[in-house]
C-alpha positions, 0 to 999 in steps of 0.5 A, a space after each residue: 226623250 231621245 235615245 243616245 245613238 251608239 257609235 260604231 268601233 270604227 267611229 270611235 277609233 277615227 274620233 280618238 285619232 282626231 282628239 290626239 292629233 289636235 292635242 299634239 298640234 296645240 302642244 307642239 308650238 308651245 314646246 317649240 317656243 320653250 325650246 327657242 327661249 332656251 337656246 336663243 342668245 341674248 341680243 343687244 341690238 338687231 343683228 348684234 350680240 355681245 359675248 360675256 367678258 372673262 372674269 377681271 384679273 388684277 395686274 400691276 399697276 402702271 406708274 404715272 408719266 409724272 413719276 418718270 420726271 421727264 426733262 423734255 418738251 414732249 414725249 410719246 411711246 407707241 407700240 406700232 402693231 396695235 397703235 397703242 399710245 403707252 405714254 403721252 407727255 404734250 405728245 400732240 403740241 406742234 414743235 420744230 423737229 429739226 433733222 427728225 424731218 428726214 424720216 419723211 425723206 428717207 420713207 419717200 426715197 425708200 418708196 421710190 426705190 422699191 417702186 422701181 422709180 430709182 435704184 440704189 446703185 443709180 448715179 446722182 448728179 449734185 445740183 446747186 441747191 444741195 451744194 449750198 446746204 449748211 449745217 450737218 453736211 458732207 460738203 458736196 459740190 455742184 457736178 459731183 456724182 454719187 449713188 442713191 445708196 451712198 447719199 441715203 447712208 449719208 443722210 441716215 447716219 450723218 444727217 447730211 443736209 446736202 445729201 438729203 436735198 440731192 435725193 429729194 431733187 432726184 425723186 421729185 425734180 425739185 426740192 419744193 416739189 418733193 415738199 409737196 409729196 411730204 405734206 400729201 404723204 403726212 396727210 395720208 398717214 393721219 399726221 395731224 400737225 405736221 407741216 414741211 417746208 423742206 426735206 432737211 428740217 432746217 429753219 427757213 432762214 438757213 435754207 439757200 435763199 434762192 430755194 426758200 419757199 415763198 410762204 414764210 412758215 416753218 416745219 413742225 411736227 408733234 411727238 405724236 406725228 413723228 411716232 406715226 411717221 416712224 411706225 410707217 417706216 418700221 412696218 412698211 420698210 423693215 429693211 430700215 435697220 440696214 442703214 439705221 444701225 450703221 455705226 460709222 461711214 467713210 463717204 469718200 476714200 480721200 476723207 480724213 475720218 468717217 462720219 459717226 452715227 448721231 445715234 448714241 443708243 444703238 445697241 452696237 455702241 456697247 463696246 464703244 467707250 464714248 457711247 457705252 453709257 447710253 447704248 440700249 439693248 435691242 435699239 436699232 434706229 431711228 433719227 436724231 435732230 437738233 437746232 436752236 429752235 428745236 432743241 435736241 430730239 430723238 425718235 428711237 425704236 427698240 425691240 425686246 422679246 419680240 416686241 418693238 416700241 417706238 419712242 419720241 422726245 423733243 426739246 431736250 436741253 442737251 445732246 446726252 439728255 435726249 438719249 437719257 430721257 429716251 431711256 426712261 421712256 423705253 424702260 417704261 414701255 418694256 417694264 410695264 407692258 406686253 403684247 398678249 394674244 387675247 383671242 386665238 384664231 378659229 375662235 368660237 363666240 359664246 352665244 353665236 356658235 352657229 348662224 341660220 341657213 336657208 334651204 340647207 341640209 341643216 338649218 345652221 352652220 357652225 361659225 368661227 373667227 378667221 383670225 387671232 387678236 393681240 392687244 397690249 396689256 400690263 404685264 402680268 395680266 392673265 385674263 384681260 377683260 375683252 368686250 366682244 361685239 358680233 354682227 351677223 349678215 342679214 339671214 336672208 342672204 345665208 342661203 345654201 349652199 355655202 362654202 367653208 370659210 365663207 364670211 357671214 359676219 364680223 366680230 369686234 374686240 375692244 380693250 382698254 387698259 385701266 388708267 389709260 385713255 385709248 381703247 384698242 380695237 380689232 375687227 375680224 371676220 366671222 366665217 363658216 367652219 364647215 360647208 353648208 350643203 343644200 338639202 334635196 327637194 324632198 326635204 325642202 318640201 317636207 320642211 315647207 309643209 312642216 313650217 306651213 302646219 307649224 304656223 297653222 297650229 301656232 295660229 290655232 293655239 293663239 285663239 285660246 
């Protein structure tokens, strides 16, 4: 039997250090893996994280549309900034809109003024087509001259067909060329049923024979399309109220009496004996319409407590009923809904408080949203259930240095009012809350060495 060789003190120290180092190597990856499992947020799909929704809070029950007892062929109510449809009754059915057609003419004429193509004080010479219009009119004769602004007021206040055609011809050269612009704009706006044959809303048989389109079609537009058109007017041209709130207007000095605004619901009418029963708080537009085929129609808009709503009713059986039914629709909106900021700007997303950064002094950088989010909610809602979906940029693209407020992903919020079909959705950017500075070469070297040995240790661990 051989005698055991005695180790020197130096050999004992070296062996002890080596064993300790190996134990640390094996323990380190396991500890790191445990830490990663604790801190890594749940992932629903590659690069997408769903944040937890707040606890559900009960809100007042929204009445049914049927409970309103609307006496119209179709109706719709929308909030223009969120696009939320609050009420819909046969809203997608194409119908003759009568003079609500003029809203598109008003939109395009205002666009032409704002772009500098024409000006409000520009003189317009009246042509034959305008002079031969029937229905609502201010009896323009061929050769008369009036300013764009005078004709526009006649169109907006008195629904004058002759003034409308004169403006259409000024903008496009002829009414039918203007109609082409109307239909193209309707498509761009996302109107699904709208089709125009003239600038006024008159039936084809009531147009001057010489200026009728060859195709035997009529102007049609759904209540939803009228609401979409009105949304573009109030958002793109907020100065619309300069015209739609005019209660009366004397077109010529020689005229025996002024034209009276067909919109009885103007808030300013609360002191007018004939109209005070219809005057509606906050109502400042927009356009009436009537023909035998269309019945009585009205696109109305009102503001209360900073919230604007747009209503459309079509096919009412009388001039008065288009306003009484509009009141029902607007009351439904103002009594049951409110705009609420559901997410503040610079919000931190739970589970995505940071994103990884390559070559940075720190391996992560804090992130926040770049804008707040507002939704329509039932009145009294405290904590609406908002679904949050986060998509971050490819980590390989997030390389320091990264400036503060740099876009590193996007956050989509969605919300659906219980009992309603439409889901509101808003997407904002996810941005860096601070600058991510680039690390120095020595720190990067040490980090690379650490990563190398970390991978090596992990490989050794996996052998056992």
